[in-house]
Rosetta silent file (secondary structure, phi, psi, omega in degrees, C-alpha in Angstrom):
SEQUENCE: MVSELPLVHPFYMMNEKVTCPKCNANMVQGFVPDYTYGGRLVANWHEGQAKKSFWTQTKEPSTQGLPIGAFRCEKCGYLEFYADPKFVAQ
SCORE:     score description
SCORE:     0.000 S_00000001
   1 L     0.000  138.479 -178.016   74.343  -21.424  -30.183 S_00000001
   2 H   -60.197  -35.878 -177.623   76.321  -19.006  -32.230 S_00000001
   3 H   -63.841  -18.785 -175.980   77.132  -16.695  -29.431 S_00000001
   4 H   -80.698  -21.268 -170.075   79.171  -19.554  -27.807 S_00000001
   5 L   -73.991  140.903  173.875   81.554  -19.845  -30.816 S_00000001
   6 L   -63.431  154.101 -170.145   85.004  -18.315  -30.551 S_00000001
   7 L   -72.914  -11.360 -176.357   85.563  -15.136  -32.663 S_00000001
   8 L   -97.085   11.052  175.281   88.220  -16.879  -34.734 S_00000001
   9 L   -66.212  142.419 -174.416   85.616  -19.421  -36.008 S_00000001
  10 H   -60.545  -28.744 -176.842   85.468  -19.388  -39.846 S_00000001
  11 H   -56.476  -37.264 -178.593   81.626  -18.537  -39.562 S_00000001
  12 H   -86.817    2.161 -177.028   82.495  -15.059  -38.611 S_00000001
  13 H  -120.692   29.182 -173.932   85.044  -14.541  -41.378 S_00000001
  14 L   -61.915  -25.236  174.797   82.971  -15.397  -44.419 S_00000001
  15 L  -101.486    7.291  177.496   83.968  -12.132  -46.090 S_00000001
  16 L  -118.235  170.982  175.090   87.581  -12.401  -45.041 S_00000001
  17 L   -65.147  124.714  176.303   90.321  -14.942  -45.989 S_00000001
  18 E  -107.374  126.578 -176.029   89.907  -18.198  -44.186 S_00000001
  19 E  -105.618  150.836 -176.797   93.071  -20.328  -43.875 S_00000001
  20 L   -72.743  120.322 -179.759   93.329  -24.163  -43.688 S_00000001
  21 L   -67.836   -6.090  178.254   94.253  -25.408  -40.240 S_00000001
  22 L   -93.827  -48.519 -177.717   96.211  -28.319  -41.925 S_00000001
  23 L  -126.808    6.158  178.590   98.368  -26.502  -44.581 S_00000001
  24 L    61.891   18.913  172.687   97.583  -22.842  -44.131 S_00000001
  25 L   -88.326  170.536 -178.620   96.272  -22.343  -47.660 S_00000001
  26 E   -65.459  144.619  172.573   93.086  -20.419  -48.579 S_00000001
  27 E  -114.454  143.606  176.674   89.667  -22.008  -47.900 S_00000001
  28 E  -112.115  140.018  178.965   86.588  -21.299  -49.871 S_00000001
  29 E   -75.111  137.169  173.738   82.948  -21.438  -48.645 S_00000001
  30 E  -156.749 -159.367  179.053   80.530  -23.723  -50.127 S_00000001
  31 E  -148.346  165.137  173.121   77.690  -26.184  -49.298 S_00000001
  32 L  -103.719  115.577 -171.198   76.713  -29.864  -49.673 S_00000001
  33 E   -78.608  151.077  174.315   73.687  -30.304  -51.875 S_00000001
  34 E  -108.012  112.566  178.552   70.883  -32.836  -50.810 S_00000001
  35 E   -82.771  109.226  178.739   69.642  -34.348  -54.081 S_00000001
  36 E  -110.772  174.938  171.797   65.918  -34.910  -53.725 S_00000001
  37 L   -68.489  110.593  170.762   63.228  -35.832  -56.223 S_00000001
  38 L    88.542   12.238  173.322   62.752  -32.785  -58.404 S_00000001
  39 E  -179.596  174.967  178.002   65.241  -30.402  -56.687 S_00000001
  40 E  -123.654  130.658 -176.264   68.476  -29.792  -54.802 S_00000001
  41 E  -116.905  162.797  164.626   68.392  -28.580  -51.099 S_00000001
  42 E   -78.036  123.842 -177.269   71.104  -27.445  -48.653 S_00000001
  43 L   -57.721  151.455 -177.696   71.862  -30.491  -46.543 S_00000001
  44 E  -119.341  149.145  172.660   70.744  -30.359  -42.897 S_00000001
  45 E   -98.125  127.953  173.665   72.210  -31.610  -39.514 S_00000001
  46 L  -119.279  133.975  176.239   69.859  -33.428  -37.207 S_00000001
  47 L   -60.230  142.693  176.045   70.580  -34.425  -33.623 S_00000001
  48 L    94.110  175.496  178.500   70.794  -38.094  -32.796 S_00000001
  49 L   -87.718  142.175 -173.477   71.402  -41.285  -34.852 S_00000001
  50 L   -70.124  145.963  175.049   69.524  -41.755  -38.113 S_00000001
  51 E  -110.116  143.341  179.151   66.638  -44.335  -38.106 S_00000001
  52 E   -78.944  149.490  176.695   65.777  -46.441  -41.151 S_00000001
  53 E  -130.503  133.389  177.809   62.472  -46.052  -42.908 S_00000001
  54 L   -60.345  -43.223 -179.361   60.992  -48.568  -45.316 S_00000001
  55 L   -80.806  -40.539 -175.029   59.629  -45.906  -47.606 S_00000001
  56 L  -111.809    7.413  177.989   62.064  -43.051  -47.379 S_00000001
  57 E    80.434  -47.170 -172.600   65.359  -44.767  -46.458 S_00000001
  58 E  -135.703  131.999  179.676   65.740  -42.511  -43.438 S_00000001
  59 E   -81.700  134.514 -177.640   63.098  -41.304  -40.948 S_00000001
  60 L   -88.908  124.410  175.614   63.283  -37.467  -40.579 S_00000001
  61 L   -53.627  157.126  178.365   63.353  -36.280  -36.851 S_00000001
  62 L   -72.374  -17.386  177.312   60.604  -34.289  -35.577 S_00000001
  63 L   -79.797  154.219  178.999   62.988  -31.361  -34.830 S_00000001
  64 L   -78.222  133.201  178.565   63.994  -28.838  -37.428 S_00000001
  65 L   -81.916  173.827  179.581   67.498  -29.469  -38.762 S_00000001
  66 E  -112.166  130.069  177.305   70.262  -26.896  -39.227 S_00000001
  67 E   -63.342  148.692 -172.629   71.643  -26.120  -42.656 S_00000001
  68 E  -104.249  119.044  167.283   75.219  -27.226  -43.200 S_00000001
  69 E   -99.336  150.005 -173.345   77.861  -24.806  -44.577 S_00000001
  70 E  -131.768  152.165  176.759   81.256  -26.074  -45.682 S_00000001
  71 E  -129.248  128.034  179.408   84.784  -24.673  -46.168 S_00000001
  72 E  -122.983  134.454  179.469   87.214  -26.423  -48.494 S_00000001
  73 E   -69.146  126.612 -178.766   90.969  -26.003  -48.691 S_00000001
  74 L   -72.706  -24.718 -173.326   91.986  -25.034  -52.223 S_00000001
  75 L   -94.195  -57.921 -168.720   95.495  -26.843  -51.828 S_00000001
  76 L  -102.206  -15.648  177.743   94.860  -30.012  -49.758 S_00000001
  77 L    84.124    6.741  175.671   91.097  -30.460  -49.947 S_00000001
  78 L   -55.296  140.625 -179.495   90.466  -30.453  -46.192 S_00000001
  79 E  -123.795  137.115  171.812   86.790  -29.819  -45.405 S_00000001
  80 E  -120.669  132.290 -170.942   85.265  -28.177  -42.406 S_00000001
  81 E  -116.971  141.781  179.280   81.503  -28.386  -41.897 S_00000001
  82 E  -135.001  129.777  176.907   79.370  -26.039  -39.604 S_00000001
  83 E  -100.791  119.430 -178.661   75.644  -26.392  -38.852 S_00000001
  84 L  -159.765  144.000 -177.942   74.016  -22.939  -38.407 S_00000001
  85 H   -62.234  -20.807  177.812   70.778  -21.276  -39.489 S_00000001
  86 H   -70.627   -4.911 -178.496   72.861  -18.545  -41.358 S_00000001
  87 H   -91.224    4.901 -178.085   73.851  -21.225  -43.912 S_00000001
  88 L   -65.900  156.387 -178.166   70.245  -21.436  -45.293 S_00000001
  89 L   -63.547  137.140 -177.862   69.956  -20.871  -49.062 S_00000001
  90 L   -95.313    0.000    0.000   69.845  -17.143  -49.965 S_00000001
């Protein structure tokens, strides 16, 4: 739940400078695309272990996933990922 996150969480600082916890350089916001047949979506996080499917490679859980937002360090390439509804495509 978003309200449980500390106020120093990068999610609250999307309009401010976010610094890398590894090298203190600038981090930029981005996303991981999910390449599907005929389109590109924002990747989603689902609780639990992935299950194999004969037809679709992976069975999609019955629960709705959370869009994944990412932050990448411009200097060292370190990545941080966060799953939150606010990372849905705009």
